[in-house]
C-alpha positions as CSV (number, residue, x, y, z in Angstrom):
1,X,162.4,267.5,246.7
2,X,159.2,268.0,244.6
3,X,160.6,271.2,243.0
4,X,163.6,269.3,241.8
5,X,161.3,266.7,240.1
6,X,159.3,269.4,238.4
7,X,162.4,271.1,237.1
8,X,163.9,267.8,235.9
9,X,160.8,266.8,233.9
10,X,160.6,270.3,232.5
11,X,164.2,270.2,231.4
12,X,163.8,266.8,229.7
13,X,160.9,268.1,227.6
14,X,163.0,271.2,226.7
15,X,166.0,269.1,225.6
16,X,163.8,266.9,223.5
17,X,162.4,269.9,221.7
18,X,165.8,271.4,221.1
19,X,167.5,268.2,219.8
20,X,167.3,269.2,216.2
21,X,169.1,272.5,216.8
22,X,172.7,271.3,216.1
23,X,174.1,274.9,216.0
24,X,172.9,275.6,219.6
25,X,173.5,272.1,221.0
26,X,177.1,272.0,219.8
27,X,178.1,275.3,221.3
28,X,180.9,275.1,223.9
29,X,179.7,275.9,227.5
30,X,181.2,279.4,227.5
31,X,179.3,280.4,224.4
32,X,176.2,278.7,225.6
33,X,176.4,280.7,228.8
34,X,177.0,283.9,227.0
35,X,173.9,283.3,225.0
36,X,171.9,282.6,228.1
37,X,173.3,285.6,229.9
38,X,172.3,287.8,227.0
39,X,168.7,286.5,227.3
40,X,168.8,287.3,231.0
41,X,170.1,290.8,230.4
42,X,167.4,291.4,227.8
43,X,164.9,290.3,230.6
44,X,163.8,287.3,228.6
45,X,163.8,285.3,231.7
46,X,161.8,282.3,230.6
47,X,164.2,281.6,227.7
48,X,167.1,282.3,229.9
49,X,165.8,279.7,232.4
50,X,165.7,277.1,229.6
51,X,169.3,277.9,228.5
52,X,170.8,278.0,232.0
53,X,169.0,274.7,232.9
54,X,170.6,273.0,229.9
55,X,174.1,274.3,231.0
56,X,173.6,273.0,234.5
57,X,172.7,269.6,233.2
58,X,175.1,269.2,230.2
59,X,178.1,271.0,231.5
60,X,178.2,270.3,235.2
61,X,182.0,270.3,235.5
62,X,182.6,273.4,233.3
63,X,183.9,276.7,234.4
64,X,180.5,278.3,233.9
65,X,178.4,275.7,235.8
66,X,178.3,277.7,239.0
67,X,177.4,281.0,237.3
68,X,174.7,279.2,235.2
69,X,173.2,277.8,238.4
70,X,173.3,281.2,240.0
71,X,171.6,282.9,237.1
72,X,169.1,280.2,236.8
73,X,168.1,281.1,240.4
74,X,168.2,284.8,239.5
75,X,165.9,284.4,236.5
76,X,163.3,282.6,238.7
77,X,163.7,285.3,241.3
78,X,163.1,288.0,238.7
79,X,159.9,286.1,237.6
80,X,158.8,286.2,241.3
81,X,159.0,282.4,241.4
82,X,160.4,282.6,244.9
83,X,160.0,279.0,246.0
84,X,161.6,277.7,242.8
85,X,164.3,280.4,243.1
86,X,165.0,279.3,246.7
87,X,165.5,275.7,245.4
88,X,168.0,276.8,242.8
89,X,169.9,279.0,245.3
90,X,170.0,276.0,247.7
91,X,171.3,273.8,244.9
92,X,174.2,276.2,244.3
93,X,175.1,276.2,248.0
94,X,174.8,272.4,248.3
95,X,176.6,271.4,245.1
96,X,179.0,274.3,244.5
97,X,180.0,275.5,247.9
98,X,183.4,276.8,246.8
99,X,181.8,279.2,244.3
100,X,182.2,282.9,244.9
101,X,178.5,283.2,244.2
102,X,177.5,281.4,247.4
103,X,177.4,284.5,249.7
104,X,175.1,286.3,247.4
105,X,173.1,283.1,246.9
106,X,172.7,282.8,250.7
107,X,171.5,286.5,250.9
108,X,169.0,286.0,248.0
109,X,167.7,282.8,249.6
110,X,166.8,284.9,252.6
111,X,165.1,287.4,250.2
112,X,163.0,284.7,248.6
113,X,161.4,283.9,252.0
114,X,161.3,287.6,252.9
115,X,159.2,288.2,249.8
116,X,156.9,285.3,250.7
117,X,156.4,286.6,254.2
118,X,152.8,287.7,254.7
119,X,151.2,290.2,257.0
120,X,151.4,289.6,260.7
121,X,147.9,288.2,261.1
122,X,148.7,285.3,258.8
123,X,150.8,282.2,259.2
124,X,154.4,283.2,259.7
125,X,156.3,280.1,258.5
126,X,158.0,282.0,255.7
127,X,158.9,284.9,258.0
128,X,160.7,282.5,260.4
129,X,162.5,280.9,257.4
130,X,163.6,284.3,256.1
131,X,165.0,285.2,259.5
132,X,166.9,281.9,259.7
133,X,168.4,282.3,256.2
134,X,169.3,286.0,256.6
135,X,170.8,285.3,260.0
136,X,172.9,282.6,258.5
137,X,174.1,285.0,255.9
138,X,175.1,287.6,258.5
139,X,176.9,285.1,260.6
140,X,178.8,283.3,257.8
141,X,179.6,286.5,255.8
142,X,179.8,289.3,258.3
143,X,181.9,291.5,256.0
144,X,179.8,291.1,252.9
145,X,178.3,294.2,251.3
146,X,174.7,293.3,252.0
147,X,175.0,292.6,255.7
148,X,173.5,296.0,256.7
149,X,170.4,295.4,254.5
150,X,170.0,291.8,255.8
151,X,170.2,293.0,259.4
152,X,167.5,295.6,258.8
153,X,165.3,293.0,257.2
154,X,165.8,290.7,260.2
155,X,164.7,293.5,262.5
156,X,161.7,294.1,260.3
157,X,160.7,290.4,260.3
158,X,161.3,290.0,264.0
159,X,159.0,293.0,264.7
160,X,156.3,291.3,262.5
161,X,156.5,288.1,264.7
162,X,156.3,290.3,267.8
163,X,153.2,292.1,266.5
164,X,151.5,288.8,265.9
165,X,152.1,287.7,269.5
166,X,151.1,291.0,270.9
167,X,147.9,291.1,268.8
168,X,147.0,287.7,270.1
169,X,147.6,288.9,273.7
170,X,145.4,291.9,273.1
171,X,142.7,289.7,271.6
172,X,142.7,287.3,274.5
173,X,142.6,290.1,277.0
174,X,139.6,291.6,275.2
175,X,137.9,288.2,275.4
176,X,138.7,287.9,279.1
177,X,140.9,284.9,278.5
178,X,143.4,286.2,281.0
179,X,145.7,283.2,281.3
180,X,146.2,283.0,277.5
181,X,146.7,286.8,277.3
182,X,149.4,286.7,280.0
183,X,151.2,283.9,278.2
184,X,151.3,285.9,274.9
185,X,152.5,289.0,276.7
186,X,155.3,287.0,278.3
187,X,156.2,285.5,274.9
188,X,156.7,289.0,273.5
189,X,158.7,290.1,276.6
190,X,161.0,287.1,276.5
191,X,161.5,286.5,272.7
192,X,161.2,290.0,271.3
193,X,162.5,292.2,274.1
194,X,164.2,294.5,271.6
195,X,161.1,295.4,269.6
196,X,158.5,298.1,270.1
197,X,156.0,295.5,271.3
198,X,158.0,294.6,274.5
199,X,157.2,297.8,276.4
200,X,153.6,297.6,275.2
201,X,153.4,294.0,276.5
202,X,154.7,295.1,279.9
203,X,151.9,297.7,280.1
204,X,149.3,295.4,278.8
205,X,150.2,292.8,281.3
206,X,150.2,295.4,284.1
207,X,146.8,296.6,283.2
208,X,145.4,293.1,283.0
209,X,146.8,292.3,286.4
210,X,145.3,295.5,287.8
211,X,141.9,294.6,286.3
212,X,142.1,291.4,288.3
213,X,143.1,293.3,291.4
214,X,146.5,291.6,291.5
215,X,148.2,294.8,292.5
216,X,151.4,293.3,293.9
217,X,152.0,291.4,290.7
218,X,151.2,294.5,288.7
219,X,153.7,296.4,290.7
220,X,156.4,294.0,289.7
221,X,155.6,294.4,286.0
222,X,155.4,298.1,286.0
223,X,158.7,298.4,287.9
224,X,160.3,296.2,285.3
225,X,158.9,298.4,282.6
226,X,160.2,301.6,284.2
227,X,163.6,300.1,284.8
228,X,164.1,298.7,281.3
229,X,162.5,301.5,279.3
230,X,163.3,304.7,281.1
231,X,163.2,306.8,277.9
232,X,160.2,305.1,276.3
233,X,157.5,307.2,274.6
234,X,155.2,305.3,276.8
235,X,156.8,306.5,280.0
236,X,154.0,308.8,281.0
237,X,151.5,306.0,280.7
238,X,153.7,303.8,282.8
239,X,154.0,306.5,285.5
240,X,150.3,306.9,285.7
241,X,149.8,303.1,286.1
242,X,152.5,303.1,288.8
243,X,150.8,305.8,290.7
244,X,147.4,304.0,290.5
245,X,149.1,300.8,291.7
246,X,150.8,302.5,294.7
247,X,147.4,304.1,295.6
248,X,145.7,300.7,295.6
249,X,148.5,299.0,297.5
250,X,148.2,301.6,300.3
251,X,144.6,300.5,300.9
252,X,145.6,296.8,301.1
253,X,146.7,295.2,304.4
254,X,150.4,294.5,304.5
255,X,151.6,290.9,304.4
256,X,152.7,291.2,308.1
257,X,149.3,292.5,309.1
258,X,147.6,289.6,307.3
259,X,150.0,287.1,309.0
260,X,149.5,288.7,312.4
261,X,145.8,288.8,312.0
262,X,145.8,285.1,311.1
263,X,147.9,284.2,314.1
264,X,145.7,286.3,316.4
265,X,142.5,284.6,315.1
266,X,144.2,281.2,315.5
267,X,145.1,282.1,319.1
268,X,141.6,283.3,319.9
269,X,140.1,280.1,318.5
270,X,142.4,278.0,320.7
271,X,141.4,280.0,323.8
272,X,137.7,279.4,323.0
273,X,138.4,275.7,322.7
274,X,140.3,275.7,326.1
275,X,137.5,277.5,327.8
């Protein structure tokens, strides 16, 4: 991974520069870690990163290796270097899976992508990645202390994805690209049915079908809305649309009438041919 290459090169330069410091270099791993941790606690994150990096490379099998890897990720997180921090958290998970730091590392990995997640109108790659990592945390560590916060963030991010789909539907509806608009409304309804944009999508789809005089299809959608969201704050709007649809349907010939009329016309045509 490219971030690993960057980190390795940086570390080699650092080690070369510190080779003359015998006092620091010869410290046992526990003391070296204590020194690095003090730098971290003093919010000297850049120097802490250098120290933790040395420990992870020189003392990989030591008792402080996992903690050093964790705090290396934490220092990058505190510097808002979220992509680099995500790499370090993943390294801890991958190489030190038995460490007690792994649950928190999984949670913080999700937070890295959460912090990188942009507004709904922009590309949502990091939003989806954040949901995946936070969901993994909730599933693997359901009793961990941060599950409630992770669940809330998943809900927030899912709503952001739903908003992007809904906004696209509304845009296409405004531009009279009806097929595309209906597809996006359906995406919201199917994928994000537990967000606030699901009832809005039912109503948007209903209104679009009404505008195209497809009242029978509109009736199906408004009925689903009323059944699934009986207590919605949008209920009054839904009731009005339902009344309008019923009024329009009364003025339409029934399916049986249409069929009978077609059969009658066919019979008349046959009689004319016979005569």
